[in-house]
Residue frames as qw, qx, qy, qz and C-alpha x, y, z in Angstrom:
[[0.403, 0.777, -0.288, 0.388, 10.08, -2.75, 1.35],
 [0.408, -0.698, 0.482, -0.339, 10.89, -3.07, 5.03],
 [0.954, -0.106, 0.276, -0.050, 10.96, -6.84, 4.67],
 [0.769, 0.547, -0.121, 0.307, 13.63, -6.49, 1.98],
 [0.038, 0.788, -0.421, 0.447, 15.73, -4.31, 4.28],
 [0.712, -0.479, 0.430, -0.281, 15.36, -6.79, 7.15],
 [0.974, 0.150, 0.148, 0.078, 16.27, -9.76, 4.94],
 [0.545, 0.702, -0.260, 0.378, 19.32, -7.87, 3.65],
 [0.255, -0.725, 0.484, -0.417, 20.44, -7.18, 7.22],
 [0.894, -0.248, 0.337, -0.159, 20.02, -10.86, 8.07],
 [0.868, 0.426, -0.077, 0.244, 22.31, -11.80, 5.19],
 [0.226, 0.756, -0.389, 0.475, 24.92, -9.36, 6.49],
 [0.586, -0.571, 0.436, -0.375, 24.57, -10.74, 10.01],
 [0.983, 0.004, 0.184, -0.009, 24.96, -14.33, 8.80],
 [0.702, 0.573, -0.204, 0.371, 28.07, -13.36, 6.84],
 [0.085, -0.769, 0.423, -0.473, 29.51, -11.56, 9.87],
 [0.841, -0.405, 0.286, -0.217, 29.14, -14.72, 11.94],
 [0.941, 0.262, -0.040, 0.209, 31.73, -16.40, 9.68],
 [0.374, 0.704, -0.332, 0.504, 34.50, -13.94, 10.61],
 [0.567, -0.144, -0.596, 0.550, 36.67, -14.11, 13.73],
 [0.299, -0.854, -0.188, -0.383, 35.56, -12.04, 16.70],
 [0.469, 0.101, -0.504, 0.718, 37.57, -10.37, 19.39],
 [0.391, -0.787, -0.284, -0.384, 35.89, -9.12, 22.52],
 [0.382, 0.148, -0.528, 0.744, 37.33, -7.32, 25.52],
 [0.443, -0.755, -0.444, -0.190, 35.31, -6.73, 28.63],
 [0.408, 0.132, -0.401, 0.809, 36.22, -4.22, 31.26],
 [0.327, -0.829, -0.440, -0.111, 34.98, -1.98, 34.02],
 [0.247, 0.362, -0.310, 0.844, 35.93, 1.18, 35.85],
 [0.511, -0.683, -0.519, -0.056, 34.71, 1.72, 39.38],
 [0.037, 0.598, -0.330, 0.729, 35.10, 4.42, 41.96],
 [0.680, -0.405, -0.594, 0.140, 35.31, 3.47, 45.60],
 [0.095, -0.643, 0.303, -0.697, 35.20, 5.44, 48.83],
 [0.716, -0.301, -0.610, 0.155, 35.84, 3.86, 52.20],
 [0.215, -0.699, 0.290, -0.617, 35.54, 5.40, 55.66],
 [0.824, -0.252, -0.489, 0.140, 36.97, 3.49, 58.62],
 [0.598, -0.529, -0.295, 0.526, 37.68, 4.94, 62.10],
 [0.029, -0.910, -0.064, 0.409, 37.51, 8.45, 60.75],
 [0.266, -0.434, 0.595, 0.622, 39.98, 7.75, 57.99],
 [0.686, 0.605, 0.170, -0.366, 38.73, 8.26, 54.48],
 [0.381, -0.278, 0.715, 0.516, 40.15, 6.46, 51.53],
 [0.653, 0.608, 0.078, -0.445, 39.17, 6.97, 47.93],
 [0.363, -0.312, 0.776, 0.411, 40.21, 4.80, 45.08],
 [0.681, 0.478, -0.158, -0.532, 39.44, 3.98, 41.54],
 [0.622, -0.161, 0.755, 0.131, 39.64, 0.48, 40.27],
 [0.511, 0.524, -0.424, -0.533, 40.19, -0.50, 36.72],
 [0.653, -0.078, 0.753, -0.029, 39.49, -3.94, 35.41],
 [0.528, 0.505, -0.435, -0.527, 40.10, -5.26, 31.94],
 [0.118, 0.215, -0.964, -0.101, 39.48, -8.73, 30.76],
 [0.667, -0.185, 0.634, 0.345, 38.89, -11.30, 29.93],
 [0.268, 0.523, -0.487, -0.645, 39.99, -11.08, 26.36],
 [0.719, 0.191, 0.655, -0.131, 37.99, -13.49, 24.22],
 [0.195, 0.438, -0.609, -0.632, 38.77, -14.58, 20.70],
 [0.759, 0.259, 0.537, -0.262, 36.34, -16.59, 18.61],
 [0.098, 0.446, -0.692, -0.559, 37.69, -18.25, 15.51],
 [0.828, 0.241, 0.292, -0.415, 35.06, -20.04, 13.46],
 [0.028, -0.489, 0.801, 0.344, 37.49, -22.54, 11.98],
 [0.251, -0.054, -0.919, -0.301, 35.33, -25.63, 11.77],
 [0.452, 0.066, 0.466, -0.758, 31.61, -25.72, 12.38],
 [0.424, 0.215, 0.878, 0.054, 30.57, -28.44, 9.97],
 [0.092, 0.279, 0.579, 0.761, 29.34, -25.90, 7.42],
 [0.099, -0.678, -0.677, 0.270, 26.71, -24.50, 9.78],
 [0.059, -0.666, -0.061, 0.742, 27.66, -20.84, 9.26],
 [0.008, -0.165, 0.641, 0.750, 27.97, -21.25, 5.50],
 [0.067, -0.442, -0.868, -0.216, 24.53, -22.87, 5.46],
 [0.079, -0.714, -0.475, 0.508, 23.16, -19.99, 7.54],
 [0.016, -0.477, 0.272, 0.835, 24.50, -17.51, 4.94],
 [0.051, -0.080, -0.819, -0.566, 22.98, -19.56, 2.11],
 [0.087, -0.587, -0.800, 0.089, 19.63, -19.74, 3.93],
 [0.059, -0.683, -0.231, 0.690, 19.67, -16.00, 4.61],
 [0.020, 0.302, -0.500, -0.811, 20.44, -15.29, 0.95],
 [0.077, -0.300, -0.883, -0.352, 17.60, -17.60, -0.15],
 [0.088, -0.689, -0.621, 0.364, 15.25, -15.83, 2.26],
 [0.052, -0.559, 0.085, 0.823, 16.40, -12.48, 0.89],
 [0.044, 0.060, -0.711, -0.700, 15.74, -13.59, -2.70],
 [0.089, -0.501, -0.858, -0.075, 12.27, -14.83, -1.73],
 [0.082, -0.715, -0.395, 0.571, 11.44, -11.52, -0.04],
 [0.021, -0.418, 0.350, 0.838, 12.74, -9.55, -3.05],
 [0.047, -0.177, -0.847, -0.500, 10.64, -11.71, -5.37],
 [0.093, -0.653, -0.732, 0.172, 7.53, -11.09, -3.24],
 [0.087, -0.644, -0.100, 0.753, 8.30, -7.35, -3.21],
 [0.002, 0.196, -0.583, -0.788, 8.61, -7.27, -7.00],
 [0.070, -0.405, -0.875, -0.254, 5.32, -9.15, -7.34],
 [0.093, -0.722, -0.534, 0.430, 3.60, -6.60, -5.10],
 [0.051, -0.520, 0.190, 0.831, 5.05, -3.73, -7.12],
 [0.038, -0.047, -0.769, -0.636, 3.85, -5.33, -10.37],
 [0.090, -0.576, -0.812, 0.023, 0.40, -5.82, -8.84],
 [0.082, -0.694, -0.280, 0.658, 0.29, -2.19, -7.74],
 [0.000, 0.333, -0.454, -0.827, 1.28, -1.00, -11.22],
 [0.060, -0.263, -0.875, -0.401, -1.35, -3.29, -12.75],
 [0.081, -0.671, -0.674, 0.297, -4.03, -1.89, -10.43],
 [0.033, -0.619, 0.006, 0.785, -3.09, 1.69, -11.32],
 [0.026, 0.142, -0.673, -0.726, -3.11, 0.91, -15.03],
 [0.064, -0.436, -0.883, -0.164, -6.49, -0.82, -14.75],
 [0.057, -0.716, -0.471, 0.512, -7.94, 2.13, -12.86],
 [0.005, -0.497, 0.271, 0.825, -6.61, 4.54, -15.51],
 [0.039, -0.092, -0.830, -0.549, -8.10, 2.39, -18.29],
 [0.063, -0.597, -0.792, 0.113, -11.46, 2.35, -16.51],
 [0.050, -0.694, -0.204, 0.689, -11.37, 6.10, -16.04],
 [0.005, 0.322, -0.521, -0.790, -10.42, 6.69, -19.67],
 [0.021, -0.275, -0.902, -0.331, -13.15, 4.34, -20.86],
 [0.029, -0.700, -0.649, 0.296, -15.86, 6.09, -18.87],
 [0.022, -0.634, 0.052, 0.771, -14.72, 9.49, -20.10],
 [0.002, -0.126, 0.715, 0.687, -14.78, 8.27, -23.70],
 [0.078, -0.437, -0.874, -0.197, -18.30, 6.89, -23.31],
 [0.041, -0.564, -0.474, 0.674, -19.57, 10.00, -21.49],
 [0.147, 0.352, -0.275, -0.883, -19.76, 12.12, -24.66],
 [0.241, -0.110, -0.839, -0.475, -21.68, 9.39, -26.52],
 [0.169, -0.489, -0.815, 0.264, -24.10, 9.05, -23.61],
 [0.024, 0.505, 0.210, -0.837, -24.63, 12.81, -23.54],
 [0.228, 0.190, -0.528, -0.795, -25.41, 12.91, -27.28],
 [0.249, -0.248, -0.915, -0.196, -27.73, 9.92, -26.91],
 [0.099, -0.524, -0.664, 0.524, -29.61, 11.50, -24.01],
 [0.131, 0.435, -0.046, -0.890, -30.03, 14.77, -25.93],
 [0.246, 0.053, -0.732, -0.633, -31.28, 12.88, -28.99],
 [0.232, -0.390, -0.891, 0.011, -33.85, 10.89, -27.00],
 [0.028, -0.527, -0.446, 0.723, -34.97, 14.07, -25.20],
 [0.206, 0.322, -0.314, -0.869, -35.52, 15.81, -28.56],
 [0.267, -0.116, -0.870, -0.397, -37.35, 12.74, -29.85],
 [0.141, -0.476, -0.791, 0.358, -39.61, 12.77, -26.79],
 [0.085, 0.490, 0.159, -0.853, -40.34, 16.49, -27.26],
 [0.259, 0.179, -0.573, -0.756, -41.19, 15.92, -30.93],
 [0.254, -0.259, -0.921, -0.141, -43.42, 12.95, -30.10],
 [0.052, -0.508, -0.617, 0.599, -45.21, 14.98, -27.42],
 [0.189, 0.398, -0.135, -0.887, -45.80, 17.76, -29.94],
 [0.312, 0.021, -0.775, -0.549, -47.16, 15.23, -32.46],
 [0.193, -0.363, -0.892, 0.188, -49.31, 13.63, -29.75],
 [0.052, 0.468, 0.362, -0.804, -50.69, 17.06, -28.85],
 [0.348, 0.343, -0.324, -0.810, -51.77, 17.54, -32.46],
 [0.834, 0.153, 0.364, -0.387, -53.21, 14.02, -32.65],
 [0.627, 0.602, -0.454, -0.195, -50.55, 12.72, -35.08],
 [0.301, 0.340, -0.862, 0.226, -48.99, 10.17, -32.67],
 [0.737, -0.403, -0.488, -0.239, -50.50, 7.45, -30.56],
 [0.574, -0.738, 0.247, -0.255, -50.16, 7.05, -26.81],
 [0.959, -0.101, 0.136, 0.225, -48.00, 3.96, -27.40],
 [0.613, 0.551, -0.052, 0.564, -45.51, 6.04, -29.44],
 [0.164, -0.833, 0.184, -0.495, -45.43, 8.69, -26.72],
 [0.787, -0.555, 0.243, -0.116, -44.79, 6.17, -23.95],
 [0.918, 0.156, 0.076, 0.356, -42.16, 4.41, -26.05],
 [0.372, 0.702, -0.128, 0.593, -40.32, 7.74, -26.60],
 [0.442, -0.771, 0.227, -0.398, -40.62, 8.51, -22.86],
 [0.941, -0.290, 0.157, 0.070, -39.26, 5.04, -21.96],
 [0.779, 0.382, -0.015, 0.497, -36.29, 5.50, -24.34],
 [0.079, 0.796, -0.179, 0.573, -35.51, 8.95, -22.92],
 [0.655, -0.661, 0.243, -0.274, -35.64, 7.69, -19.34],
 [0.969, -0.051, 0.099, 0.223, -33.48, 4.67, -20.21],
 [0.581, 0.580, -0.099, 0.562, -30.92, 6.98, -21.81],
 [0.215, -0.795, 0.247, -0.511, -30.86, 9.24, -18.73],
 [0.871, -0.443, 0.190, -0.099, -30.50, 6.18, -16.50],
 [0.896, 0.217, 0.007, 0.387, -27.58, 4.94, -18.61],
 [0.284, 0.728, -0.188, 0.594, -25.92, 8.35, -18.36],
 [0.515, -0.716, 0.262, -0.392, -26.32, 8.32, -14.57],
 [0.968, -0.194, 0.134, 0.092, -24.93, 4.78, -14.37],
 [0.713, 0.476, -0.087, 0.508, -21.97, 5.92, -16.44],
 [0.064, -0.792, 0.256, -0.550, -21.39, 8.83, -14.04],
 [0.795, -0.524, 0.236, -0.195, -21.49, 6.37, -11.15],
 [0.948, 0.119, 0.055, 0.290, -19.02, 4.11, -12.95],
 [0.427, 0.687, -0.174, 0.561, -16.75, 7.10, -13.55],
 [0.391, -0.756, 0.293, -0.436, -16.84, 8.04, -9.87],
 [0.936, -0.287, 0.204, 0.001, -16.01, 4.45, -8.95],
 [0.802, 0.413, -0.057, 0.428, -13.11, 4.56, -11.41],
 [0.073, 0.788, -0.280, 0.543, -11.79, 7.69, -9.66],
 [0.692, -0.588, 0.311, -0.281, -12.07, 5.95, -6.28],
 [0.980, 0.043, 0.098, 0.165, -10.33, 2.88, -7.73],
 [0.565, 0.619, -0.180, 0.515, -7.50, 5.06, -9.02],
 [0.262, -0.777, 0.306, -0.483, -7.19, 6.81, -5.68],
 [0.863, -0.399, 0.279, -0.133, -7.00, 3.50, -3.84],
 [0.920, 0.272, 0.016, 0.282, -4.56, 2.01, -6.37],
 [0.367, 0.706, -0.253, 0.551, -2.23, 4.96, -5.88],
 [0.454, -0.004, -0.658, 0.601, -2.14, 4.22, -2.16],
 [0.293, -0.336, 0.117, -0.887, -4.95, 6.44, -1.00],
 [0.478, -0.369, -0.797, 0.018, -7.28, 5.33, 1.66],
 [0.300, -0.623, 0.129, -0.711, -8.81, 6.53, 4.80],
 [0.297, -0.068, -0.843, 0.443, -8.79, 5.57, 8.42],
 [0.381, -0.681, -0.471, -0.411, -12.22, 5.85, 9.94],
 [0.013, -0.448, 0.465, -0.763, -12.13, 8.08, 12.96],
 [0.322, -0.340, -0.845, 0.256, -13.29, 6.68, 16.22],
 [0.225, -0.824, -0.406, -0.324, -16.17, 8.56, 17.88],
 [0.589, -0.680, -0.154, 0.408, -13.90, 9.44, 20.83],
 [0.495, -0.100, 0.237, 0.830, -11.32, 11.07, 18.55],
 [0.079, 0.591, 0.472, 0.649, -14.03, 13.09, 16.81],
 [0.390, -0.850, -0.320, -0.148, -15.39, 14.51, 20.06],
 [0.674, -0.450, -0.077, 0.581, -11.91, 15.15, 21.50],
 [0.375, 0.215, 0.231, 0.872, -11.15, 17.78, 18.86]]
């Protein structure tokens, strides 16, 4: 954004160089002189020289400078718009990721509960001798896999929150050890 402001000011400066300029220099001075016990004070005023600059013919140099400044401004504006579109895209992607993980969280919760109930039922059957050890271990493996998937989904959701935070301009500056101890 600052680059756009700077480029805009450069266009204005290049356009101002095409107009006539009038400059007047001057000074005001105070003087005190002591000679043989006689004091004299005086103030001097000086104006001039008066300078006039008329850019009548410069071979198109100033017009080219204005055109170059405008082209630079348009390039900077285009880059700024691209960065804004990228920022919006990053925010939208982070929101989609967050929404996706929230939508899958309920399914993962139901799945984990179902596998936990299946494991409990298989353990009860195994205790009565109606299920084999292979069935019990298979039910345990499915339950653990479901819990692992739910934890991975929670991790993905947390990463989506961090991605959204960063896309919205959040971040952190790591504190130096000296600054931490100074407080």
